[in-house]
C-alpha positions in Angstrom: 5.6 -8.0 20.1 7.7 -11.1 19.5 4.8 -12.8 17.8 4.3 -9.9 15.4 8.0 -9.9 14.6 7.9 -13.6 14.0 4.9 -13.3 11.6 6.7 -10.6 9.7 9.9 -12.6 9.5 8.2 -15.7 8.2 6.4 -13.7 5.6 9.6 -11.9 4.5 11.8 -15.0 4.3 9.2 -17.0 2.3 8.6 -14.0 -0.1 12.3 -13.6 -0.6 12.9 -17.3 -1.3 10.0 -17.5 -3.8 11.1 -14.6 -6.0 13.8 -16.5 -8.0 11.4 -19.4 -9.1 8.7 -16.8 -9.8 11.1 -14.8 -11.9 12.1 -18.0 -13.9 8.4 -18.8 -14.4 7.7 -15.2 -15.6 10.5 -15.4 -18.2 9.4 -18.9 -19.3 5.8 -17.7 -20.1 6.9 -14.4 -21.6 5.7 -12.1 -18.8 8.4 -9.6 -19.6 7.0 -7.3 -22.2 8.9 -4.9 -24.4 9.7 -1.4 -23.1 7.0 1.2 -23.9 7.6 4.9 -24.5 6.3 5.9 -21.1 8.4 3.4 -19.2 11.4 4.5 -17.1 13.2 1.2 -17.5 15.2 0.4 -20.7 15.5 -3.4 -20.5 12.6 -5.9 -20.6 12.1 -7.1 -17.0 9.8 -9.9 -15.8 6.7 -9.1 -13.8 4.6 -11.3 -11.6 6.6 -10.6 -8.4 3.2 -10.5 -6.6 3.0 -14.3 -6.8 5.9 -14.5 -4.4 4.3 -11.9 -2.2 1.1 -13.9 -2.1 3.0 -17.0 -1.1 4.7 -15.1 1.7 1.4 -13.7 2.9 -0.1 -17.2 3.0 2.9 -18.6 4.9 2.7 -15.7 7.4 -1.0 -16.3 8.0 -0.3 -20.0 8.5 2.4 -19.2 11.1 0.1 -16.6 12.8 -2.7 -19.1 13.2 -0.4 -21.4 15.3 0.7 -18.6 17.7 -1.3 -18.0 20.9 -1.6 -14.1 20.8 -1.8 -13.3 17.1 -3.8 -16.5 16.5 -6.5 -15.4 18.9 -6.5 -11.9 17.2 -7.2 -13.6 13.8 -10.0 -15.7 15.4 -11.9 -13.0 17.2 -15.6 -13.1 16.4 -15.6 -9.3 16.0 -12.8 -9.5 13.5 -14.6 -11.7 11.0 -12.9 -14.7 9.2 -9.7 -12.8 8.5 -7.5 -15.7 7.2 -10.0 -17.0 4.6 -10.9 -13.3 3.7 -7.3 -12.4 2.9 -6.6 -15.7 1.1 -9.8 -15.5 -1.0 -9.7 -11.7 -1.8 -5.9 -11.9 -2.3 -6.2 -14.9 -4.5 -8.7 -13.2 -6.7 -6.7 -10.0 -7.0 -3.5 -12.0 -7.8 -5.3 -13.9 -10.6 -6.6 -10.6 -12.0 -3.1 -9.0 -11.8 -1.5 -12.2 -13.2 -3.7 -12.2 -16.3 -3.1 -8.5 -16.8 0.7 -8.7 -16.4 0.8 -11.7 -18.8 -1.9 -11.1 -21.4 -3.2 -7.6 -20.7 -6.6 -6.8 -19.5 -9.3 -4.1 -20.0 -9.5 -1.4 -17.3 -13.1 -2.2 -16.5 -12.3 -5.9 -16.0 -9.5 -5.0 -13.6 -11.8 -2.7 -11.7 -14.4 -5.4 -11.5 -11.7 -7.7 -10.0 -11.0 -5.0 -7.4 -14.6 -4.6 -6.5 -15.1 -8.3 -6.2 -12.0 -8.6 -3.9 -13.5 -5.9 -1.7 -16.8 -7.9 -1.8 -15.0 -11.0 -0.5 -13.7 -9.1 2.5 -17.2 -8.0 3.3 -18.5 -11.6 2.8 -16.1 -12.9 5.4 -16.9 -10.2 7.9 -13.8 -8.0 7.4 -15.6 -4.7 6.8 -15.7 -1.1 7.9 -18.3 -1.3 10.6 -18.2 2.1 12.2 -16.6 5.5 12.1 -15.1 6.6 15.5 -16.0 9.9 17.0 -15.5 11.2 20.6 -18.3 10.9 23.0 -18.6 14.7 23.0 -19.5 14.4 19.2 -22.0 11.6 19.6 -19.7 8.6 19.8 -19.2 5.9 17.2 -21.2 6.1 14.1 -22.3 2.5 13.2 -22.9 1.7 9.6 -25.7 -0.4 8.3 -24.9 -3.6 6.3 -25.2 -2.0 2.9 -23.1 1.1 3.8 -20.5 -1.2 5.3 -20.2 -3.0 2.0 -20.0 0.1 -0.1 -17.5 1.9 2.2 -15.3 -1.2 2.4 -15.2 -1.8 -1.4 -14.5 2.0 -1.9 -11.5 1.8 0.5 -10.2 -1.3 -1.3 -10.5 0.3 -4.8 -8.9 3.6 -3.8 -6.0 2.0 -1.9 -5.2 -0.4 -4.7 -5.1 2.3 -7.3 -3.2 4.7 -5.1 -0.4 2.1 -4.6 -0.4 1.2 -8.3 0.0 4.8 -9.3 3.2 5.2 -7.3 4.6 1.9 -8.6 6.9 3.6 -11.2 10.5 3.2 -10.0 12.4 0.2 -8.8 11.5 -0.5 -5.2 9.3 2.6 -4.8 5.9 1.0 -4.1 7.3 -1.8 -1.9 9.3 0.7 0.1 6.6 3.3 0.6 3.9 0.7 1.5 6.4 -1.0 3.8 7.1 2.2 5.6 3.3 2.9 5.9 2.8 -0.6 7.3 5.6 -0.1 9.8 4.0 3.1 11.1 0.6 1.3 11.3 2.2 -1.6 13.2 3.8 0.7 15.7 0.6 2.7 16.3 -1.6 -0.4 16.6 0.8 -2.2 18.9 0.9 0.9 21.3 -2.9 1.2 21.2 -3.3 -2.6 21.8 -1.5 -2.4 25.1 -4.6 -0.7 26.6 -7.2 -2.4 24.3 -6.3 -6.1 24.4 -8.4 -8.7 22.6 -9.9 -6.2 20.3 -9.8 -5.6 16.5 -6.7 -3.4 17.0 -4.7 -6.6 17.5 -5.9 -7.8 14.1 -4.6 -4.6 12.5 -1.2 -5.2 14.0 -1.1 -8.8 12.5 -2.2 -7.5 9.1 0.5 -4.7 9.2 3.2 -7.3 10.2 2.2 -9.4 7.2 2.5 -6.3 4.9 5.9 -5.3 6.3 7.2 -8.8 5.7 5.8 -8.9 2.1 7.5 -5.7 1.2 10.8 -6.4 2.9 11.1 -9.8 1.4 10.5 -8.5 -2.1 12.7 -5.3 -1.9 16.1 -7.0 -2.2 15.1 -8.3 -5.7 13.3 -5.1 -6.7 15.6 -2.3 -5.7 17.5 -0.6 -8.5 18.5 -2.3 -10.7 15.5 -4.5 -10.3 15.6 -8.2 -11.3 11.8 -8.4 -11.2 8.8 -6.2 -10.9 5.8 -6.9 -8.7 3.5 -5.9 -11.6 -0.2 -5.4 -11.1 -0.1 -8.8 -9.4 1.9 -7.4 -6.5 0.8 -3.7 -6.5 -2.9 -4.7 -6.3 -2.2 -7.3 -3.6 -0.3 -5.0 -1.3 -2.9 -2.3 -1.9 -5.6 -4.8 -0.8 -3.7 -5.8 2.3 -3.1 -2.1 3.1 -6.9 -1.5 2.7 -7.6 -4.3 5.1 -5.4 -2.7 7.7 -7.3 0.6 7.2 -10.7 -1.1 7.5 -9.8 -2.9 10.7 -8.1 0.0 12.5 -10.9 2.5 11.7 -13.4 0.3 13.5 -11.1 -0.5 16.4 -10.4 2.8 18.3 -12.7 3.2 21.3 -14.4 6.5 21.9 -12.8 6.8 25.3 -9.3 6.9 23.7 -10.5 9.6 21.4 -11.6 11.9 24.3 -8.2 11.4 25.9 -6.2 12.0 22.8 -7.9 14.4 20.3 -5.3 13.6 17.6 -6.4 10.0 17.6 -9.6 11.1 16.0 -7.9 11.0 12.6 -5.4 8.3 13.4 -7.8 5.5 12.6 -7.2 6.7 9.1 -3.4 6.2 9.6 -2.8 3.8 6.8 -4.5 6.3 4.5 -2.5 9.2 6.0 0.9 7.6 5.7 0.3 6.9 2.0 -0.6 10.5 1.3 2.2 10.5 -1.3 0.6 7.9 -3.7 -2.9 9.4 -3.0 -1.5 12.9 -3.9 0.0 11.4 -7.1 -3.4 9.8 -7.9 -5.4 13.0 -7.4 -2.8 15.1 -9.4 -2.8 12.5 -12.2 -6.6 12.6 -12.5 -6.7 16.4 -12.6 -3.9 16.6 -15.1 -5.4 14.0 -17.5 -9.0 15.3 -17.4 -7.8 18.9 -17.9 -6.1 17.7 -21.1 -9.2 15.9 -22.3 -7.9 12.5 -21.6 -9.2 9.6 -19.6 -8.3 9.7 -15.8 -6.7 6.3 -16.4 -4.7 7.2 -19.4 -1.0 6.5 -18.7 1.5 9.3 -18.9 4.9 10.5 -17.6 3.7 13.2 -15.3 4.0 11.4 -11.9 6.0 12.7 -9.0 8.8 10.1 -9.6 9.0 11.2 -13.2 9.4 14.8 -12.1 12.2 13.9 -9.7 14.0 12.2 -12.5 13.4 15.1 -14.9 15.0 17.6 -12.5 18.2 15.6 -12.4 18.0 13.1 -9.5 19.3 9.7 -10.2 17.0 6.7 -10.1 18.1 5.5 -6.7 18.2 9.1 -5.2 14.6 9.7 -6.4 13.4 6.6 -4.6 15.4 7.4 -1.5 13.9 10.9 -1.4 10.4 9.5 -1.5 11.3 6.9 1.1 12.6 9.7 3.4 9.6 11.9 2.9 7.2 9.0 3.6 9.1 7.9 6.7 9.4 11.4 8.2 5.7 12.2 7.6 4.4 8.8 8.7 6.3 8.6 12.0 5.8 12.3 12.7 2.0 11.6 12.6 2.4 8.5 14.8 4.6 10.4 17.3 2.3 13.4 17.5 -0.8 11.1 18.0 0.8 9.3 20.9 1.6 12.7 22.5 -2.0 13.9 22.1 -1.5 17.1 20.3 -4.4 19.3 19.1 -6.3 18.0 16.1 -5.7 21.2 14.0 -2.0 20.2 13.6 -2.9 17.2 11.4 -4.3 19.1 8.4 -1.6 21.7 8.8 1.2 19.1 8.7 -0.4 17.3 5.8 -0.7 20.5 3.7 2.9 21.6 4.4 4.2 18.1 3.7 2.4 17.8 0.4 3.5 21.3 -0.6 7.1 20.5 0.1 7.0 17.4 -2.0 5.3 19.2 -4.9 8.0 22.0 -4.8 10.8 19.4 -4.7 9.4 17.7 -7.8 9.0 20.8 -9.9 11.0 20.8 -13.2 14.0 23.1 -13.0 15.7 22.7 -16.4 18.0 19.9 -15.4 16.9 17.4 -18.0 20.4 17.2 -19.4 21.8 16.1 -16.1 19.1 13.5 -15.9 19.8 12.2 -19.4 23.5 11.9 -18.6 22.7 10.0 -15.4 20.4 7.6 -17.2 23.0 7.0 -19.9 25.5 6.0 -17.2 23.1 3.9 -15.1 20.0 2.9 -17.0 17.1 2.4 -14.6 15.1 -0.8 -14.6 11.7 0.1 -13.5 8.3 0.5 -14.9 5.0 2.3 -14.6 1.7 0.6 -15.4 -1.5 2.1 -14.3 -3.9 -0.3 -12.6 -6.8 0.8 -14.6 -5.1 2.0 -17.8 
């Protein structure tokens, strides 16, 4: 546990210290574009915060490689070449995001960068190798090489875009992904007590890195933000989140699933605890296509926009979504460790999503929202990854 904490601490400290020089660099090259009509913030704010997060991740990986427990987790043969995989795939996604944040980039080119990053994970052996099922249902379903590649790339693309869709208020994406990573870290650490020297230990390392990246960036990004992570950062943390999903899904033994029925869905924990951005992503696609628009066309219909429109302040909207994510994520973790019936998972998910949607329904309080924004102009942004 201490080594996971140390890795997260190193990542957080390096990320935090790198933000000021990255901000100065972003301002120098003009990576602080003018405010657009759909933006929430009112003042041009530099992007490229993801460069600092990548530096923090690299430092955390370097520290981890010199520790006995987490270092062995990174070097397990069954785990693939995790360190070069994260550095290569992360480096590619950061370059893609950097060019988009600075110069702008076509949606298909960005999508190509995401697919290529997923391909690099597969190349270095960090792929979705099996789908866990209890012995009573036939045991693990092992995927062939081609299906491993397709499924891994699909997870990467979905996770990246889900995170980017929720990146619309100061500190929102970093906070929600950080909470998701904390829940994943807790679950994987508990499971690793009985499954030592397995891929589940790698999941804990990746989750610790992600927690550190988000915590180190948040002090600079919480309202009023001094810098945005931009596509550079949102795509990077989406990639790391996808990596934790890929590794944990192939890590849970079938014996554990027979003992704890709820663990059947917990290999999808990273996906479950970011149900909020996934819900936002699905709702946005439905909303836009029903209006005859591209699924990737930007608009102001996201959940965070709705919270602002019903009168919540910028900070309160973010804190509401933090609280919702924390309660949902750690409820899922707690119930999984208790071994409750599987049927509770979809029921809890449906109720939780319904509560969030009801909370974000417009109620004619736009005047209050306008007054709040006049007093405390927010400084965030929304920029769709593929639009």
